[in-house]
N, CA, C and O of each residue as an XYZ file, in Angstrom:
280
protein
N       5.193     -6.113     17.676
C       5.757     -4.999     18.394
C       5.556     -3.687     17.625
O       5.179     -2.672     18.210
N       5.806     -3.713     16.325
C       5.621     -2.510     15.523
C       4.162     -2.085     15.519
O       3.864     -0.897     15.644
N       3.248     -3.038     15.377
C       1.824     -2.723     15.331
C       1.356     -2.058     16.614
O       0.445     -1.231     16.582
N       1.959     -2.402     17.737
C       1.559     -1.813     19.016
C       1.843     -0.311     19.052
O       1.185      0.426     19.787
N       2.808      0.139     18.271
C       3.165      1.562     18.254
C       2.427      2.339     17.164
O       2.512      3.566     17.110
N       1.717      1.640     16.312
C       1.064      2.271     15.173
C      -0.249      2.941     15.572
O      -0.927      2.499     16.499
N      -0.592      4.001     14.866
C      -1.900      4.628     15.033
C      -2.983      3.776     14.380
O      -4.093      3.652     14.897
N      -2.640      3.195     13.238
C      -3.556      2.327     12.514
C      -2.785      1.068     12.139
O      -1.699      1.149     11.564
N      -3.337     -0.079     12.460
C      -2.718     -1.349     12.093
C      -3.481     -1.926     10.923
O      -4.693     -2.126     11.011
N      -2.795     -2.196      9.829
C      -3.406     -2.784      8.644
C      -2.836     -4.196      8.502
O      -1.712     -4.366      8.028
N      -3.593     -5.194      8.904
C      -3.096     -6.569      8.800
C      -3.079     -7.019      7.344
O      -4.111     -7.006      6.673
N      -1.918     -7.415      6.862
C      -1.801     -7.888      5.489
C      -1.110     -9.245      5.467
O      -0.402     -9.615      6.404
N      -1.328     -9.973      4.389
C      -0.659    -11.256      4.203
C       0.838    -11.009      4.033
O       1.235    -10.015      3.426
N       1.655    -11.888      4.552
C       3.098    -11.760      4.340
C       3.427    -11.702      2.848
O       2.866    -12.448      2.046
N       4.335    -10.815      2.499
C       4.777    -10.698      1.115
C       3.918     -9.807      0.240
O       4.144     -9.722     -0.967
N       2.926     -9.135      0.838
C       2.043     -8.279      0.029
C       2.218     -6.797      0.352
O       1.375     -5.976     -0.012
N       3.300     -6.457      1.028
C       3.511     -5.070      1.431
C       3.687     -4.137      0.239
O       3.314     -2.966      0.320
N       4.244     -4.625     -0.865
C       4.423     -3.770     -2.040
C       3.063     -3.365     -2.606
O       2.888     -2.220     -3.023
N       2.114     -4.270     -2.626
C       0.763     -3.932     -3.096
C       0.148     -2.859     -2.213
O      -0.514     -1.949     -2.712
N       0.360     -2.957     -0.898
C      -0.158     -1.946      0.021
C       0.471     -0.586     -0.249
O      -0.231      0.424     -0.302
N       1.777     -0.556     -0.417
C       2.469      0.717     -0.692
C       2.003      1.307     -2.017
O       1.771      2.512     -2.115
N       1.866      0.463     -3.032
C       1.390      0.971     -4.331
C      -0.010      1.550     -4.206
O      -0.305      2.570     -4.830
N      -0.875      0.932     -3.421
C      -2.227      1.459     -3.222
C      -2.187      2.799     -2.488
O      -2.959      3.705     -2.801
N      -1.295      2.922     -1.520
C      -1.182      4.203     -0.809
C      -0.685      5.296     -1.746
O      -1.181      6.422     -1.710
N       0.293      4.965     -2.583
C       0.776      5.942     -3.565
C      -0.342      6.276     -4.547
O      -0.484      7.426     -4.962
N      -1.127      5.280     -4.915
C      -2.275      5.500     -5.806
C      -3.191      6.597     -5.235
O      -3.570      7.531     -5.942
N      -3.532      6.470     -3.975
C      -4.427      7.443     -3.332
C      -3.742      8.806     -3.209
O      -4.349      9.833     -3.513
N      -2.506      8.819     -2.775
C      -1.778     10.092     -2.653
C      -1.719     10.819     -3.988
O      -1.898     12.035     -4.051
N      -1.466     10.068     -5.052
C      -1.383     10.677     -6.376
C      -2.753     11.122     -6.865
O      -2.903     12.232     -7.377
N      -3.754     10.258     -6.710
C      -5.115     10.578     -7.164
C      -5.668     11.814     -6.458
O      -6.324     12.650     -7.079
N      -5.401     11.921     -5.171
C      -5.909     13.044     -4.381
C      -4.979     14.259     -4.418
O      -5.228     15.268     -3.757
N      -3.910     14.145     -5.199
C      -2.920     15.219     -5.344
C      -2.394     15.672     -3.986
O      -2.346     16.865     -3.686
N      -2.002     14.692     -3.172
C      -1.523     14.968     -1.817
C       0.003     15.002     -1.722
O       0.557     15.089     -0.626
N       0.671     14.934     -2.856
C       2.127     15.039     -2.852
C       2.550     16.294     -3.589
O       1.849     16.781     -4.476
N       3.684     16.797     -3.214
C       4.321     17.890     -3.941
C       5.076     17.228     -5.080
O       6.128     16.630     -4.854
N       4.564     17.322     -6.291
C       5.104     16.584     -7.430
C       6.585     16.845     -7.660
O       7.295     15.952     -8.123
N       7.063     18.022     -7.355
C       8.466     18.347     -7.597
C       9.398     17.685     -6.587
O      10.524     17.323     -6.928
N       8.945     17.530     -5.373
C       9.828     16.997     -4.323
C      10.282     15.563     -4.580
O      11.486     15.306     -4.556
N       9.369     14.610     -4.825
C       9.853     13.244     -5.082
C      10.747     13.188     -6.322
O      11.743     12.464     -6.340
N      10.398     13.938     -7.339
C      11.202     13.936     -8.559
C      12.614     14.450     -8.287
O      13.574     13.981     -8.897
N      12.741     15.402     -7.384
C      14.043     15.989     -7.071
C      14.870     15.119     -6.123
O      16.098     15.200     -6.126
N      14.215     14.296     -5.318
C      14.922     13.570     -4.260
C      14.898     12.055     -4.393
O      15.428     11.354     -3.532
N      14.296     11.543     -5.448
C      14.226     10.099     -5.644
C      14.500      9.754     -7.102
O      14.569     10.635     -7.959
N      14.650      8.496     -7.363
C      14.688      8.017     -8.745
C      13.523      7.053     -8.925
O      13.143      6.348     -7.990
N      12.968      7.026    -10.111
C      11.883      6.099    -10.402
C      10.505      6.562     -9.981
O       9.567      5.765     -9.984
N      10.352      7.823     -9.618
C       9.056      8.320     -9.153
C       7.966      8.140    -10.208
O       6.870      7.677     -9.893
N       8.261      8.502    -11.457
C       7.246      8.373    -12.505
C       6.860      6.913    -12.725
O       5.691      6.606    -12.956
N       7.831      6.022    -12.654
C       7.539      4.598    -12.798
C       6.662      4.105    -11.647
O       5.742      3.315    -11.861
N       6.945      4.568    -10.433
C       6.121      4.185     -9.279
C       4.695      4.695     -9.449
O       3.739      3.972     -9.168
N       4.550      5.913     -9.899
C       3.211      6.468    -10.110
C       2.434      5.658    -11.137
O       1.247      5.396    -10.945
N       3.087      5.257    -12.228
C       2.421      4.430    -13.246
C       2.036      3.074    -12.665
O       0.940      2.572    -12.916
N       2.923      2.496    -11.905
C       2.651      1.213    -11.270
C       1.499      1.340    -10.272
O       0.628      0.473    -10.206
N       1.502      2.405     -9.513
C       0.466      2.631     -8.503
C      -0.897      2.898     -9.138
O      -1.928      2.585     -8.543
N      -0.909      3.463    -10.319
C      -2.182      3.737    -10.995
C      -2.972      2.451    -11.233
O      -4.198      2.479    -11.334
N      -2.269      1.337    -11.322
C      -2.921      0.040    -11.549
C      -3.267     -0.681    -10.246
O      -3.676     -1.841    -10.268
N      -3.104      0.010     -9.105
C      -3.344     -0.635     -7.811
C      -4.297      0.203     -6.950
O      -3.887      0.737     -5.919
N      -5.568      0.323     -7.364
C      -6.522      1.021     -6.502
C      -6.721      0.233     -5.203
O      -6.503     -0.979     -5.178
N      -7.125      0.899     -4.141
C      -7.275      0.219     -2.851
C      -8.100     -1.075     -2.874
O      -7.709     -2.033     -2.209
N      -9.210     -1.151     -3.599
C      -9.943     -2.429     -3.584
C      -9.118     -3.597     -4.138
O      -9.207     -4.717     -3.634
N      -8.328     -3.335     -5.159
C      -7.469     -4.385     -5.699
C      -6.412     -4.782     -4.677
O      -6.151     -5.968     -4.476
N      -5.806     -3.791     -4.035
C      -4.797     -4.077     -3.018
C      -5.394     -4.853     -1.856
O      -4.736     -5.727     -1.292
N      -6.633     -4.542     -1.491
C      -7.285     -5.260     -0.386
C      -7.453     -6.738     -0.736
O      -7.282     -7.604      0.122
N      -7.784     -7.021     -1.978
C      -7.908     -8.410     -2.413
C      -6.555     -9.124     -2.328
O      -6.472    -10.255     -1.848
N      -5.508     -8.461     -2.793
C      -4.171     -9.057     -2.795
C      -3.641     -9.242     -1.373
O      -3.101    -10.295     -1.035
N      -3.797     -8.219     -0.555
C      -3.211     -8.240      0.785
C      -4.063     -8.986      1.802
O      -3.575     -9.373      2.864
N      -5.341     -9.186      1.476
C      -6.238     -9.840      2.417
C      -6.734     -8.892      3.501
O      -7.314     -9.321      4.499
N      -6.503     -7.614      3.297
C      -6.899     -6.615      4.293
C      -8.333     -6.166      4.053
O      -8.766     -5.990      2.915
N      -9.049     -5.988      5.138
C     -10.404     -5.450      5.031
C     -10.485     -4.074      5.662
O     -11.562     -3.482      5.729
N      -9.338     -3.554      6.132
C      -9.302     -2.229      6.735
C      -9.475     -1.189      5.657
O      -8.818     -1.252      4.618
N     -10.345     -0.239      5.890
C     -10.536      0.824      4.890
C     -10.248      2.164      5.490
O     -10.353      3.182      4.806
């Protein structure tokens, strides 16, 4: 049902959603697509997430999640 409402459906293996999110943060951070001050001001653990995401480039996440969508 959720996928039917999505603009892009990324099929992933159950239980691998964290790897997908880390890969998305990896790209957002690498491409400097976030306002660095905003997450730091409104969240906790942002720096830890960024460090964790640095180790999850999209090709690695694709292997973990079983996704071939690029």
